[in-house]
N, C-alpha and C positions, 0 to 999 in steps of 0.2 A: 557114581554109585557109592564109592567109599565115602565121599563127602556127605551124601544124604544119611548114611549110617552114623557118621560122626555127629551130625546135627541132631539126629533122633536120640542118640545116646545122651547128648548134652541136655536136650529138652526133657528127657526122662529124668535125668539127674536133678534138673531144676525143680521138676514137679515133686520129686521125692523129698527134696530139701524143704520146699514150701509146706508140704504135708507134715514133715517132722516139726517145723516151726509152729504150725497151727496146733499140733498135738501138745507141744510144749506150752503154748499159751493157754490152752484149755486146762492144763494141770496146775497153772499158777494159783487160781483161787483155791483149789483144793489144798495145795501145799500151804497157802496162807492160813487157811482154816485149821489145818492139822498142826501148823506151827504156833497158832495162837493159844494163849493160856485159857483155861476153862472159865475163869471169871469174866473175861472179855466177851466170850461167846454168850454167856448167860446174860450179861448186861445188854447186849444187842437184842436178844430175844425179848427181854422185858420191855425195852423201849418200843419195839414193834407192837407188842401187846397193848401197851399204854396208849399208843396212837389209835389203835383200833377201838379200844374202849371209850376213848374221849369222843368218838364220833357216833356212839350209840346213845340215843335219847330215850329216856324212860319217862313215859307219860303216866301221871298219877291223877286220879279223880280228885277234884276239889271237894274237900269235906263239907257236908251240910252243917250249917251253924245254927242249930236250934230249930224246932218246929214251931212256926207261927201259924195258927189256924185262922184262916179268914175265908171269905166266900167270893166266888165269881158269880155274877148275876145273869150270865148268858146261859142258854140251855146247854146241857151236856152234849158234847160231840160224840156220836156213836163210834166205837172202836172195837175191834175184836178182843176177846179176853186176853189179858196180859198187856194189851196196848201195842199197837203197831203203827200209830199215827204220829208223825213228827210234830212235836210241840203240843200234844194233847194234854188234857188236864191231869191224867194219871201219871204221865211219864216225863213231862218237861221237854227240854230241848237237848238233843244229843244224849239222852239218857240221864240228864241231870234232874234232880228233884226240883219242883217248882213250887211257888208260893201257894198254889191251889191244888197240890197233890191230894187225891182222895185218901181218906184215912184207911189204913189197913191193907193197902194194895202196894206191893213192892214195885219199884221203878224198873223198867226194862231197858236194855241197851238198844238204842235206836240207830238206824243208819244215818250217815251224814245228810245234811240238808242238800236237797237237789237244787242246783242253780238253773233257773229257767228264764227264758227271754220274756220280758214284759212289753217289748216294743211292738205291740199288736193293737188292732182296733178291738175295743171291748164290745161283745155282742149285746144286743138289746135283751133286757130281762124277759124271760119267757113266763108262761103260766106257772104259778106257784112260787115265783120269786118273792121272798118276803119284802114288803115295802116298809118305809119308815112308820107309816100309820099302823101297820099290822104287827110289826116286830119291834122296831127300835123305840117307838114312842111309848114306852111303858117303864115302870120302875124309875130309874134315875132320870130318864128322858121324858117323863110323863107330861111335862109342861110344854113340850116343843110343838105340838100340833093341835089344831082344832080347838075344841072347848077347853082343853087343858091349858093352852096358852092364855086365853082370856081370863080364866080363873086365877092363874098364877100372877098375871099382871095386876089384877084387882087385889089379890091377897098380899103381895109382897112389895107394892109401892110403885109399880109402873103405871102408865096412863096412855091415853090416845096420842099424846105428843111424843112420848118416847117411842111408841110403836110406829108412828108415822116417820120418825127419824130413821128407824131401822129399815123400813121398807124403802125409803129413799136412798139409803146407803147401799142396800143390796142392788137396787136398780143401777146405781152408778158403777158398782163393781162388775155387774154383769155386762154393762156396756163397754167397760174398759178391760175385759178379759182379752188376753193376747190370742193370736191365731193358734198357738201351740197349746193353749189351755191354761197357761200360767198368767201371772201378773208381774208388772214391773219392767217390761221390755221397752217402754216408752214408744210404743208403735202407733199410738193414736195420732192421726194427722189433722185433727180438727184445729182450726186456727186459734181457738181460745184455750186449747188443752195445755195445761202446765205440767203434765206428766213427764218425768225424766226417767232415763234408764237406771235401774237399781242393780247394785252388785249383790243383792240378797234375794234373788227372784224365788228360789225354792222356799225359803222361810216365809216370805211375803205371801206366796201362793198358798202355803199351808194355813196361814192365819185367815186368808180370805175364804178358803174352803170351810174352816171352822165356823165362820160367821154364817154361811149358808146352812150348815148342819144345825147350828143352834136355833135356827128358825124352822127346823123340821124338814128341810129340803134334802133329798137324796137323788141319786141317779136311778134308783129302783122304783120310782113312782112315775109311771109313764104319763100320767095326766098332769104332772107338776110342770108348769112352764119354765121352772128353773132347773129341771132335771138335766138338761143338756149342759148347762153351766157346770154343774157338779160333776158330770161324767167327764167333761173335758179337763177339769182340774184334777180329777183322779188319774186320768191317763197321763197328764203332764208329770205328776209326782212319781208315778210308777216308772216312767221313762228316766227320771232323774236318779233312780236307785242303781248303785253299782252292784257288781256281782257279789261283793262281800257284805251287802246289806246296807251300806251307807248311802244317805241321800246327799247329793251335791252335784251341781252343774259345773263346778270349778275344780281346779287341781286340788289334790288332797292337802296341799300345803296352805290352802285358803284359811286365814286365821280363825274364822269362827265356824268351822264345819260342824262342830258338835252342837252349836246353837241351831244351825240349819237342820241337822239330823234329828234333834229332839223335837222340833216343831213339826217337821214333815211326818215323823212317826206318829206323833200325837194326832194329827189330822186324819191320816189314813186308818189309824187304830179306832178312832171314834166312828168313822164311816163304816168300818167293818162291824163294830159293835151295834150300829143301828140297822144294818142290812144283812149281815152275814154273807156278804158278797164272796163267793168262792175264790175269785181271782185276787182277792186281797189277803187271804189267809197266809199264804206262804211268804209274800213280800213283807207283811207286817211282822210275822214271826221272826224272819231273818233280821229285820230292823231292830226288834227288841233284843235279839241275841247280840247284834253288833253293839248296841248300847251297853249291854251287860259286859261284853268283852273289853269295852273302853273304860269301864269304871275304875277310878283311881283307888289305890290302897286306903286312902282316907275316907272313901265311901261315896264320893261324888264324881263330877265330871269336869274336865278342863276344856280348853278351847279346841283341842284335837284329841285323837285317840291314843296318842303316845302316853306312856305311863310317866307322869311327872311328879306324882305325890301331892299335887295341888288340886283341891276341889273348889271350883268356882261355883258358889251357890246360886248365882244368877243363872248360870247355864243349867245347873243340876235340876232346878225346879221344872224346866220343860221336860226333862226325862222322867221325872216323877209323874207328871201329868200323862205322859205317853204310856207309862207302865199301867197306870190306873185304867186308862181307856182300853188297853190291850186285855187286861183282866176282865173288864166288863164285857168284852167280846168273846170270852172263853179261851183266850190264848194264854200261853204259859209265860210266867216271869220267874226266872231262877230264884229260888228261895234265898240263896246266899247273897245275891244282888240286892234283893228287897231288904233283907235284914241288915246288910252293911249300910244302906242308905238310911234306914231307921236309926241305927246307932249314931250315924254322923249327925243327923238333925237333932236327936235327943241330946247329944253331948255338946253340940255347937251353940245351943241356946244360952245367951248371956242373961242370967236370971236377974241380977241386980239392976240392970238397965232395960229389961224387957225388950231385948233386941237380938238380932242374929248378925254374925259377921259376914263380910262380903266373900271371904275365902277361908278355907281350912287347909293349913299346911302343917305337916308333921314338925314338931319341936319348935313351932312359932306361936307366940301368944296371939289370941284372937281379939280384935277390937270391934266395937259395935259398928254395924254397917248403916246404910241409909234407911229411911223409912220404906223405900221401895223394896229393898232386899229383905227387910224384916217382914213386910207384908207377904212377900212371895214365900219365904221359908215357913211362916206361920200357916199358910195355906197348904204347903207341901206336907207339913207335919200332920195335918188333918187327913190328907189324902193317903198318907202312909199308915194311918190308923193308930197313931201314937195316942196313948191315954192322955186326955187333955189336962193341962195344968191351968185350972180355972183362974187363979190369980195372975199368972203370966199372960194368959189370953186376954183377960180384962184390961190389963195395963197396955198391951199392944193395941187393942181396939180403941182405947181412949186416946192413945198417941196418934193413931191413924185418923180417927174421926175428927180430931182437932185441926187437922190440916185443911187447907182450902184448895180444891182441885181447879185452880185458875187455868185459863187457856188463852194464850196469845198476849200475855203481859207478864211483867216480873211478879214473882211470888209476893203476896201481901205481907207475910211475916219475915221475909228475907232469909228463911232457913233453907240451906242448900239441900237438906235431906227431904224437904217437901217436894222437891223436883226429882227425887231419886238420884241425886248427885249432880244435877245440871245447875251449876251456880248461876244465879241471875236470870234464870228463865222460868217459864211457867212449869206447873206440875207435868211431868212426863207421862206418856201413854203407858210406859212400863209400870210406874208407880200406881197410876189410876186403875189399871187392869187388875193388879193383885190386891190393892186395897179394897176395891169393889167386891171381888170374890170373897176375900176373907171376912169382911164385915157383913156381907150377905149371909154367910154361914153362921157368923157369930150372933146376928140378930140383935134384938133389943133396941134400946135408945140410941146406941152408937150407930147402928145401921140406919135408923130413921134419920139421924142427923146427917150422916154422910150421903145418903141417897138423895136427900133434898138438895144438897149442894151439887152432887155429881150430875144428876139429870138436868138441872138448870144450866150448868156450865156447858155440858156437851151439846145439848140441843141448841143452845144459844150460839155456839161456835160453828155449827154446821152451815155449809154453803147452801143458800136457798134459791139461787138464780143462776141462769147461764149454763154453760157447758159443765161447770164444776158442781152443779146442784146435787146435793146428797153426799158430798165428800167433805173431808176436813183438810185444811191447809196444814202441811207438815212443817212449814218453816219455823214457826215460833215454839216448836216442841222438840223432844228427842227423836222425832220422826224425820227431822231435817237430814237429808242425805240418804234416807231409806226410801222415802217416796210417799206420795199421796195415797196409794193403795194400802200401804202399811197403816198410815194414820186412820184411814177410813175403816179398815177391818178391825183395828183395836177399839176404836170408839163404838163401832156397832156391837162388838162383843160386850162392852161395858153396859150398853143399853139393853142387851138381851139377858142380863143377869137374872131377871125376875123369873124366867122360865127355862133358862139354859140347863140348869141342874136343880134338883130339889134341895132345899137347905138341910143341913145336918142338925139343926136345932129343933125342928118340928117333928111331928109323927112321921112325915115322909122321910126325914133323915134316918130315923130308925128303920124304916122299911127298906131303904137302900143299903143298909148294913154298915154304916159308919158310926152310928151312935150306940146301937145295941151291942153290949159286951156279953157274948154268949157264955163265956166261961164263968161269969158271975151269976147268971140266971139259974134258977132252980129247974129241975125237970118239969115241975108243974107249970111254971111260967112259960117254958118252951112249948109244952104240949098245948097250952092255951093259945100261944101265938100261932102254932101250927094249925089250929082249928079256926081261929077268929081273925088272924092278921091279914094284911094285904098280901098279894102274891110274893113280893120280895121278902116280906117278913116270914112268910111260911117257908120259903126256900132256905132262909138263914137258920130258922129254928130247926128245920128238918135235918140240915147238915150237922148241926151241933148234937142233936139227939143221936144221929147215926154214929158220930165220933164217940159219944159216950156209951153206945150200945145200951141205951136205957131200956128197961124191961118192957115198958108200955109203948115204946116207940114204933115197933113193927106194925101192930094193928092201926095205930094213929097215922103212920105214913101211908098205909094202904087206903085208909079213909080219905086222907088229904089228896092222894093221887086220883081217887074217883071223883072228888069234888073239884079238882082243878082241870085245867086244859092247857094245850100248847106247851110252851117252854117250861111252865111251872110243873105240869104233869111229868114232863121228861125228867126234871130234876128229882122229883119224888120217887120215880121209878129207879133212878140211879141209886138213891139212898136205900131203897128197899133191897137192892141186891147185896147190901152189906150185912143183912140179917139172915138167919137160917131159912131155908125154903120150907114153906108150909103149903098145904093144899089150897087154902083161900088165896094166897099170894100168887101161886102158879096159875090158878084158874083165872084170876083177874087179869094177869098179864097176857094170857092167851086171848082173853076177851078184848083187851086193848088192841091187840093185833087185828082182830076182826072188825072192831068198831071205829077206831080212831085212825084217820088217814094222814094225820099230821106227820111230816117226815121226821121231825125230831123225836116224837113219841114212838114212832115205829122203830127207829134206830136204837133208842134207849131201851125199849122193851126187848128187842132181840138180844142186845148186849146183856141185860139183866137175866134173861132166861138162860143164856149160855153160862153165866157165872154161877147161877144157882144150881144148875143141873149138870153142867159139864158136857152137855150135848151140843154138838156143833151144827145145829139146824138153822134154817133161814126162813122158810116160807110158813105161812099160816097152816097149810095142810100138813106139813111135817110136824109142827108143834101139836096140832090136834091129834094126830096119830100117836105121837109120843105120850100125850096125856092119857089117851085111851089105853095104851099098853101099860102105863103106870097103874091106872085104876084096876085093870084086869089082873096084873101081877099081885097087887095088894089084896084084891079080893080072893085070889087063889091061896094066899098065905094065911087067910083068916081061919081060925079053928072051926072044925066041923064041915069044911068044904073039901 
């Protein structure tokens, strides 16, 4: 018993000793702090605060760099007052102003882009889905279908031989489309097929899709025998898009991913512009924003999206074409991106040699590039709507037209820039593609000279027999290593130039908005264009009159809206909403709701009524009731009542 008491006492003493030691340990930091000088404590607190502040990121909006007023030629997309649609014409992308922001309407802060899955089967177009013939083949695309194509062929230098070559090329491309909807997998098992697998499948597939679109084929025309080919190509490209908006089937380190991204964006943006396919709107808008985010400080694009300060103009030209197609489809291009590209092309032009450089790098002198690069940049300058330098353009046109677009044998004059930089080979597809487009828009004797050579050489080089019939051999050109599908798509696009786009030198060019300089036109000239011009010309004139708030514009826009239909009427209604509300305007808008079943007109009308009145109504019955109440209220306020 005594032994147990002794052990308990020892155990208790040990516990008390351990507790005292622990208490002493807890007091040590306090004693250290109390014993430290005040300056040391203050320094420690400041260091902690600095670390915290260093990990706080402050985001600031990128400032808008000048307002450039231009027009998108697609119908306005209806949106609630103030704008709540991601990427709409009023608000841009993620709240940024865009190149087509409507005048006088402040931009709203928009929610982030929603990332959605596109790995789905696309549904068949239902009743009311706009087809290429009903929607897209007007304005810029007026030559792509039906009688318009025949007229453009006759007018601009094509013929039955060029068109037969195009038809044969499209047949070959359709027959060699891969099971997943793309091109370039080398999957054809025919014993005579020389197709090999390409490492550039997404880019090649985008170019092949552009060739079908240039001929007026879309997925939204159920009676078109090539609609399925277009639908499968569209699905393939949508599946190739990453969550951040970039198009590539390869690792992000793939060296030419911005080539691929620009071409794929271009193809889907043009398909969207022709059909207004709802499933394309968000992916194309995301792709446009991905391009904008990858823009270099020098104004262009490099091989990948990393900021290098280097602008490769060969790559940049595809992004300019993609932006133009996106705007034509009513999608937003950030104004700062558009303006930065315009500045780069304006400043990059080498005036004394009528050329453009291959690259723009900060603090490095620029040297003239090849003819292919010069042709591409001259075309991009037109698409960016830079005011033309007639002397510069003339010298570029003379330089390009003097070249011989030979195919399959060494260049006749031995100039390496004749081949776009491919020494000792024939003229490349890259050079021929851009030279053909630029000279077509330039027109005149230089186009006549070039066209006679181009169509003779390309139709003569096309395969006419066997399994390869309709295609072009890639080996003697810059398509070697890219594949037969690439060579065939590029050659087909060259031979479709007569109707692919309307030229900017003719009246049609003014109608599509790249020749008409609104700010130089008088109000009277714009009012005349609003009354007498074609649909695109009326849209362009109406927007400039709305921007100016011209006194006579309101009644003229109302008259133009009544005389127009479809997309053009929807645009006129949008511009009417920028003027004060009057009884004739409100009554006519309510009448449009009752009489016009076009979905674009209906949406634009509701939007305009809401902006003009502040009433958040939707149905025809609600607006009729609102108009009756307005009339009764005004009648009650009249003297003597």
